[in-house]
C-alpha positions in Angstrom: -99.1 58.4 -119.9 -96.0 57.6 -121.5 -94.2 54.4 -122.6 -90.7 53.7 -121.1 -88.4 50.8 -121.5 -86.4 49.7 -118.4 -83.7 48.1 -118.4 -82.4 46.5 -115.2 -78.7 44.8 -114.8 -77.5 42.7 -111.9 -74.9 40.3 -111.2 -75.2 36.7 -110.5 -74.2 37.0 -106.9 -77.1 39.8 -106.4 -80.0 37.8 -108.8 -81.8 36.2 -106.0 -81.7 39.5 -104.1 -82.6 41.3 -107.7 -85.8 39.1 -108.0 -87.0 39.1 -104.7 -87.1 42.9 -104.4 -88.6 43.2 -107.5 -91.4 40.8 -106.2 -91.6 42.8 -103.4 -92.4 46.2 -104.9 -94.7 44.2 -107.3 -92.7 44.3 -110.8 -91.4 41.0 -111.2 -93.8 40.0 -114.0 -93.7 43.2 -115.6 -90.0 42.0 -116.6 -88.5 39.7 -118.8 -85.4 38.1 -117.6 -82.2 36.7 -119.3 -80.8 35.1 -115.9 -81.2 31.7 -116.6 -79.2 32.4 -120.1 -76.4 34.2 -118.1 -77.3 37.8 -119.1 -78.3 39.1 -115.4 -80.7 41.4 -116.6 -84.5 42.4 -116.6 -86.4 44.5 -119.3 -89.6 45.7 -119.1 -91.9 47.9 -121.2 -94.4 50.3 -118.7 -96.6 53.1 -118.9 -95.6 55.8 -116.5 -96.1 59.4 -116.0 -92.2 60.0 -116.4 -88.9 58.5 -115.8 -88.5 59.2 -112.6 -91.9 57.0 -111.9 -90.9 54.4 -114.2 -87.4 53.9 -112.2 -89.9 53.1 -109.3 -90.0 49.1 -110.7 -86.4 48.6 -109.8 -85.3 47.5 -106.7 -83.5 50.9 -104.8 -80.2 49.1 -104.9 -80.3 48.4 -108.7 -81.7 51.9 -109.8 -78.4 53.9 -110.1 -77.5 51.7 -112.8 -80.8 51.0 -114.5 -81.5 52.8 -117.9 -85.1 54.3 -118.7 -85.6 55.1 -122.1 -89.1 57.2 -123.2 -90.4 55.3 -126.4 -92.1 56.4 -129.3 -94.0 55.0 -132.4 -93.5 56.8 -135.4 -96.3 56.7 -137.8 -95.2 56.4 -141.9 -96.2 59.2 -143.1 -94.5 61.1 -140.6 -91.4 59.5 -141.5 -91.8 60.1 -145.0 -92.2 64.0 -144.0 -89.0 63.5 -142.4 -85.4 65.1 -143.8 -82.0 63.8 -143.9 -79.7 66.1 -142.8 
């Protein structure tokens, strides 16, 4: 399994729909939401096999604009061994 950051933007007009559809697919509590501060976006860190599986946490009408980023943790010894180009 890999870890992914899922970013799902929606408009204020679509906010209730986005929340209800995310609830319906079982991912509402996986996301942190900025809606009450005017930033109509959900952020989640999820484990999934690949990006295609991670995007399934987003309602279908929001998937075209959603972002899925595979996350990597770097160990200190690996960073020290890296070279600047």
